[in-house]
C-alpha atoms as one frame of an Amber mdcrd trajectory, in Angstrom:
protein
 120.174   4.681 170.318 122.645   2.168 171.884 125.168   2.594 169.033 124.995
   6.385 169.427 125.711   6.112 173.135 128.588   3.694 172.482 130.125   6.134
 170.005 129.897   9.049 172.446 131.230   6.798 175.197 134.329   6.041 173.066
 134.958   9.753 172.564 134.664  10.401 176.274 137.211   7.619 176.963 139.679
   9.201 174.501 139.202  12.736 175.794 139.643  11.695 179.426 142.632   9.359
 179.283 144.738   8.574 182.428 147.704  10.475 180.974 145.769  13.738 180.744
 143.614  13.707 183.855 144.627  10.854 186.051 142.874   7.730 187.242 140.814
   9.310 190.072 139.195  11.757 187.664 138.429   8.918 185.263 136.769   6.878
 188.018 134.631   9.829 189.086 133.616  10.517 185.488 132.689   6.893 184.844
 130.713   6.659 188.082 128.819   9.871 187.363 127.970   8.806 183.839 126.721
   5.416 185.002 124.425   7.139 187.511 123.011   9.359 184.767 122.467   6.394
 182.466 120.651   4.575 185.243 118.409   7.602 185.839 117.505   8.120 182.231
 116.848   4.530 181.216 115.367   3.028 184.369 113.706   5.891 186.254 112.182
   7.730 183.279 109.519   6.215 181.024 110.586   5.719 177.373 108.521   8.628
 176.036 110.460  11.018 178.272 113.858  10.102 176.840 116.247  13.051 176.978
 119.106  13.594 174.485 122.558  12.438 175.580 123.864  16.017 175.487 121.503
  16.907 178.304 122.867  14.115 180.491 126.224  15.791 180.631 124.703  19.072
 181.849 122.365  17.583 184.489 123.508  17.415 188.081 120.875  15.049 189.489
 118.262  12.505 188.479 115.076  14.071 187.059 112.319  14.377 189.647 109.510
  15.214 187.223 108.376  14.030 183.809 108.290  17.593 182.460 110.928  20.217
 181.824 110.642  24.013 182.096 110.378  24.298 178.312 107.971  21.411 177.794
 104.540  21.980 176.285 101.802  22.762 178.796  99.597  19.778 179.606  96.821
  18.914 182.042  99.285  18.177 184.856 100.358  21.831 184.881  96.896  23.181
 185.718  95.206  23.418 189.135  91.475  24.178 189.164  89.741  26.092 191.910
  85.981  25.462 191.785  83.771  27.537 194.079  80.374  26.252 195.161  77.749
  26.389 197.871  76.423  23.447 199.829  72.752  24.278 199.320  73.075  24.037
 195.503  75.710  21.313 195.318  73.338  18.399 194.698  71.949  19.977 191.535
  75.331  21.169 190.297  77.393  18.082 191.011  76.516  16.540 187.602  77.958
  19.605 185.877  81.355  19.132 187.527  81.250  15.371 186.904  80.733  15.986
 183.182  84.180  17.542 182.648  86.336  16.470 185.615  88.767  13.631 184.802
  89.403  11.557 187.939  93.086  10.889 188.727  94.061  13.218 185.877  92.675
  16.675 186.636  94.158  18.528 189.604  92.235  20.966 191.762  89.773  21.504
 194.590  86.122  22.230 195.228  85.628  24.963 197.820  82.266  24.842 199.600
  80.972  27.464 202.002  80.393  25.006 204.871  81.145  21.377 205.754  78.854
  18.818 204.109  76.736  16.538 206.265  76.889  12.738 206.519  74.673  12.374
 203.457  77.608  13.541 201.310  80.070  11.068 202.806  82.192   9.341 201.745
  83.274  11.974 199.253  83.267  10.434 195.736  86.639   9.847 194.110  85.328
  11.037 190.724  84.967  14.601 192.038  87.532  17.272 192.932  88.900  16.937
 196.483  86.683  18.825 198.911  87.820  21.848 200.847  85.780  24.119 203.120
  86.493  27.788 202.575  88.072  29.721 205.405  85.616  31.716 207.514  86.304
  35.250 206.361  84.971  36.628 209.646  87.779  34.893 211.551  90.684  36.103
 209.418  92.668  38.626 211.513  93.731  40.751 208.540  90.120  41.395 207.508
  87.736  43.669 209.385  84.086  42.977 210.092  83.074  45.441 207.398  84.207
  43.077 204.639  81.405  41.562 202.561  81.918  37.848 203.327  80.439  36.266
 200.171  82.626  37.908 197.482  85.596  37.746 199.859  85.194  33.969 200.223
  84.891  33.478 196.474  87.944  35.521 195.506  90.056  34.061 198.339  89.636
  30.588 196.812  92.561  31.621 194.591  95.028  31.888 197.458  93.499  28.916
 199.278  94.198  26.809 196.188  97.708  28.255 196.041  98.372  27.369 199.675
  97.651  23.700 198.942 101.261  23.689 197.720 100.868  21.668 194.526 104.109
  21.175 192.617 104.897  21.928 189.001 101.939  24.313 188.589 101.875  26.713
 185.664  98.264  27.875 185.726  95.435  28.255 188.221  92.028  28.121 186.542
  89.084  29.365 188.595  85.391  28.769 187.958  82.008  28.115 189.548  80.385
  24.759 190.209  78.057  25.450 187.268  80.941  26.167 184.901  81.678  23.506
 182.295  85.294  23.434 181.101  86.529  21.847 177.880  89.941  20.684 178.941
  91.618  19.831 175.644  90.795  23.246 174.208  91.804  24.976 177.430  95.200
  23.272 177.437  95.773  24.267 173.815  94.973  27.914 174.509  97.101  28.152
 177.670 100.010  26.506 175.850 100.231  29.633 173.660 101.301  31.769 176.610
 104.527  31.985 178.588 103.468  30.735 182.023 106.526  32.314 183.655 105.112
  35.791 182.906 102.165  37.608 184.467  98.962  36.525 182.729  95.292  37.048
 183.568  93.284  35.315 180.836  89.518  35.303 180.461  86.617  37.046 178.799
  84.013  39.652 179.532  80.247  39.238 179.415  78.149  38.808 176.284  75.863
  41.488 177.734  76.900  45.105 177.233  74.956  46.103 180.357  76.897  43.636
 182.526  80.169  45.052 181.230  78.955  48.612 181.843  78.031  47.696 185.409
  81.474  46.245 186.155  84.164  46.557 183.506  84.917  45.734 179.894  88.445
  44.846 181.011  87.480  42.284 183.649  87.263  38.493 183.359  83.855  37.231
 184.474  84.494  34.414 186.918  81.477  32.318 186.007  82.985  31.876 182.562
  86.243  30.944 184.266  89.649  32.559 184.006  93.284  31.496 184.136  96.085
  33.039 186.200  99.733  32.185 185.638 101.670  30.946 188.658 103.676  34.192
 189.135 100.437  36.194 189.264  98.934  33.966 191.949 102.185  34.045 193.891
 102.030  37.856 193.879  98.337  37.856 194.796  98.934  35.614 197.806 100.660
  38.509 199.577  98.311  41.277 198.420  94.776  39.936 197.995  93.547  40.412
 201.563  94.538  44.076 201.494  92.608  44.450 198.234  89.569  42.805 199.810
  89.851  45.185 202.760  90.044  48.187 200.443  86.967  47.042 198.463  85.204
  45.791 201.583  81.686  46.679 200.407  82.114  45.349 196.879  79.471  42.733
 195.989  81.277  41.232 193.003  84.337  39.053 193.606  85.508  39.320 190.002
  85.780  43.096 190.306  87.881  42.769 193.477  90.299  40.520 191.587  90.358
  42.781 188.527  91.063  45.821 190.706  93.794  44.050 192.639  95.508  42.814
 189.479  95.377  46.298 187.964  97.346  47.525 190.996  99.976  44.911 190.124
 100.051  46.100 186.516  98.345  42.954 185.232  95.584  43.442 182.687  93.144
  41.114 181.000  94.250  39.004 178.050  91.032  38.347 176.160  90.109  34.822
 175.023  86.574  34.768 173.630  86.122  31.034 174.172  85.282  31.607 177.856
  81.485  32.030 177.933  79.716  33.764 180.791  76.304  33.197 179.119  74.655
  36.353 180.410  71.444  35.502 178.560  68.351  33.471 179.350  66.050  30.783
 178.015  66.840  29.372 174.539  70.563  29.761 173.726  70.527  27.544 170.632
  70.978  30.546 168.340  74.146  31.628 170.159  75.616  28.123 170.421  74.988
  27.527 166.727  77.142  30.535 165.804  79.458  31.136 168.746  82.652  33.180
 168.121  85.134  31.433 165.841  87.538  30.437 168.586  88.136  27.274 170.650
  85.150  26.610 172.932  86.625  26.798 176.454  83.794  27.076 178.957  80.056
  27.404 179.433  78.279  28.980 182.426  74.832  29.811 183.843  73.395  26.427
 182.897  70.584  26.766 185.440  69.465  30.090 183.945  68.884  28.732 180.431
  66.809  26.015 178.820  68.442  22.598 178.331  70.661  22.976 175.281  69.165
  19.881 173.619  65.424  19.254 173.247  63.723  16.490 175.266  66.539  16.382
 177.854  67.090  17.886 181.271  70.059  20.179 181.841  72.576  17.608 183.064
  71.532  15.083 180.372  72.023  17.775 177.719  75.517  18.659 178.979  76.530
  14.978 179.053  75.190  14.602 175.527  77.379  17.480 174.325  80.346  15.798
 176.015  79.951  12.783 173.718  81.073  14.995 170.850  83.639  16.792 173.022
  85.376  13.513 173.846  85.856  12.801 170.144  87.084  16.200 168.923  87.087
  19.328 171.054  88.955  21.298 168.402  85.813  21.364 166.222  83.253  21.520
 169.003  80.691  24.256 168.224  82.876  25.554 165.402  80.633  26.859 162.645
  81.198  25.564 159.122  79.173  26.961 156.224  78.728  25.592 152.711  76.195
  25.651 149.897  74.278  23.286 147.630  73.867  25.300 144.448  71.411  22.985
 142.576  68.801  23.591 145.292  69.995  27.050 146.416  70.443  25.794 149.984
  72.794  27.105 152.649  74.127  24.752 155.332  75.443  25.970 158.674  76.905
  23.294 160.971  77.922  23.900 164.567  79.962  20.716 164.947  78.744  18.426
 167.712  75.702  20.577 168.388  73.419  21.627 165.520  72.946  21.861 161.758
  70.766  24.372 159.905  69.443  24.310 156.340  68.233  27.551 154.740  66.260
  27.361 151.489  68.238  30.307 150.180  71.853  31.273 149.477  72.739  33.456
 152.465  76.249  34.946 152.750  78.554  33.699 155.442  78.813  37.236 156.814
  75.125  36.958 157.725  75.062  33.345 158.908  77.890  33.927 161.373  75.593
  36.233 163.342  73.657  34.280 166.010  69.897  34.050 165.708  68.471  35.828
 168.741  66.608  32.900 170.224  67.761  33.997 173.707  66.392  36.739 175.919
  68.089  39.429 177.985  69.925  38.663 181.214  68.701  41.758 183.047  64.914
  41.524 182.887  64.397  45.043 184.211  66.400  46.614 181.372  64.123  47.731
 178.518  66.813  47.922 175.829  69.463  45.248 175.813  72.508  44.914 173.597
  75.196  42.280 173.165  78.873  42.519 172.303  78.139  40.800 168.980  75.630
  41.325 166.183  72.519  39.152 166.188  69.844  38.224 163.653  66.145  38.463
 164.489  63.958  35.384 164.230  61.896  35.343 161.036  58.848  33.578 159.665
  60.021  34.258 156.113  60.573  30.791 154.532  63.651  32.147 152.738  65.216
  33.267 156.059  64.018  30.734 158.671  66.155  27.585 158.992  65.292  23.914
 159.235  66.876  22.993 162.588  68.645  19.702 163.369  70.383  18.698 166.629
  73.317  16.401 167.340  72.109  12.857 167.933  75.024  10.398 167.685  78.706
   9.989 166.848  80.792   7.122 165.489  84.164   6.353 163.947  84.362   4.822
 160.461  86.937   3.979 157.769  89.422   2.427 160.140  88.881   5.053 162.830
  90.037   7.829 160.494  86.650   9.502 160.005  84.162  10.870 162.521  80.495
  10.762 161.574  78.200  12.993 163.607  74.486  12.669 162.953  71.934  15.454
 163.427  68.188  14.872 163.461  65.351  17.279 162.842  63.975  19.015 165.906
  60.460  19.433 164.518  58.738  20.335 161.232  59.530  23.886 160.211  55.838
  24.578 159.514  56.455  27.092 156.740  55.902  27.011 152.967  58.789  26.657
 150.551  61.043  29.547 149.598  59.452  30.254 146.235  61.964  32.912 145.191
  64.769  30.334 144.903  62.935  27.611 142.985  60.631  25.939 145.523  63.259
  23.372 146.554  61.833  22.250 149.874  64.038  20.698 152.562  61.040  19.379
 154.476  61.776  15.784 153.468  65.209  15.766 155.104  65.102  14.138 158.523
  68.806  13.531 159.090  72.134  15.213 158.322  75.397  13.294 158.553  78.601
  15.306 158.930  81.847  13.560 157.997  85.033  15.037 159.485  88.611  13.730
 159.862  89.405  11.909 163.096  93.164  12.251 162.765  93.411  15.952 161.887
  92.470  18.499 164.523  91.272  21.973 163.630  93.871  24.578 164.502  92.787
  27.530 166.616  91.555  30.191 164.230  91.468  27.688 161.375  88.463  26.661
 159.344  87.015  23.690 157.531  85.314  23.780 154.156  82.695  21.260 153.107
  80.771  19.727 150.242  77.122  18.624 150.186  76.007  15.229 148.929  72.264
  15.220 148.382  70.003  13.213 146.110  66.600  14.660 145.295  63.717  13.410
 147.464  65.981  11.579 149.924  65.685  11.960 153.693  69.426  11.931 154.515
  71.994  14.524 153.452  75.753  14.299 153.939  78.092  17.173 154.665  81.723
  16.224 153.992  84.416  18.314 155.625  87.640  18.928 153.714  90.591  21.352
 153.823  89.816  24.702 152.240  91.407  25.416 148.888  93.872  28.248 148.551
  91.999  31.564 148.496  88.652  29.720 148.610  85.800  32.132 149.238  82.821
  30.817 151.206  79.916  32.860 149.902
């Protein structure tokens, strides 16, 4: 690097000789270049080195470690988390599970000031803000419904904090779990200087019918590019006034953005979880897309057996910290000697079926969950499901994520899944009576140094010895034109 700079410095000396430009110009040029060199080598960290050609086109020392064309990272995102004081104690562990102190930027907006029992405010949580009292805002009349108005106004309250170098505002509830690495990767696909409203609709068709199929559900979380929020800051209160009796804050936002000509960009990794009770079937075959968020934790059973809700979320985060790119990504492979099908939801569950079942079937979630709207007799989802079965050729042996470790010089991740309980069914006689009852543990071996690209897939091989209690599933790159069936 020094020799390159010396060479360019020699050329500059030749091109700007005293005979052609005069001594004063030379002194100014030398002084300016020395200032730039000082800025780049002493004020910037080494990993932010900028090419010498950029020094000549820069008029001042850099004031930020990123450039307009740099890849989106966590420093470009501001989170707005909306909560209520009366539920905060139970939901605080959810926010703690994903928030990264001194790294993540954002704010928690509560409906009223917390009492002394919450003080001092912990440094491992988002900075606390109390939402503005909607009833005291001059531009809003008394007819405005205060609860949805407070929730949707958290967007402009976050904006008015004046954070610098923001590309995206991500909004969610205090019971929304975000998976930051995946979220950053997805947002990096989009041009943050354009108008973007990114999120997902509900899993429940009835919820979408009630509101809109083109609206992001806020519990799942959604992302707004900076220009969108800037435009909303001037318009949102008038939208709230127009929809003053609306009970759903997400619809107010959707309606207001439609007036601006901004429509939903769908990312299926945001999960509203409009379902109840046992969601293991859905989580074991979630859409093949990066897992971005998870909502309604208090409305469902703990996602791991023998744990409470916050323990279960923290347990999932053990896998998330190692490799979010594969988290809950379904990988399917077969062991032909026994006619077994394996379905692995990485970091969460592993299923063994005593039958060869096509991938097109296994990618449909087992309907372990129940409907969100209890009063609705018929309930449909925006994806196909499979009914639970007591047929031994259709019912899986179920294993859950237990532990994770690095091996082979930190180049391989080993996740271990243990049996939930005995299946309690006879063998599948139609495929040779090869029982999987003896298996108590499944080890999944995946690469630690290679992340799964969005929309990509892993293939795998099964290593199993007859009458052993441990089976290994080894991930590998798929072969060209490899068919998984």
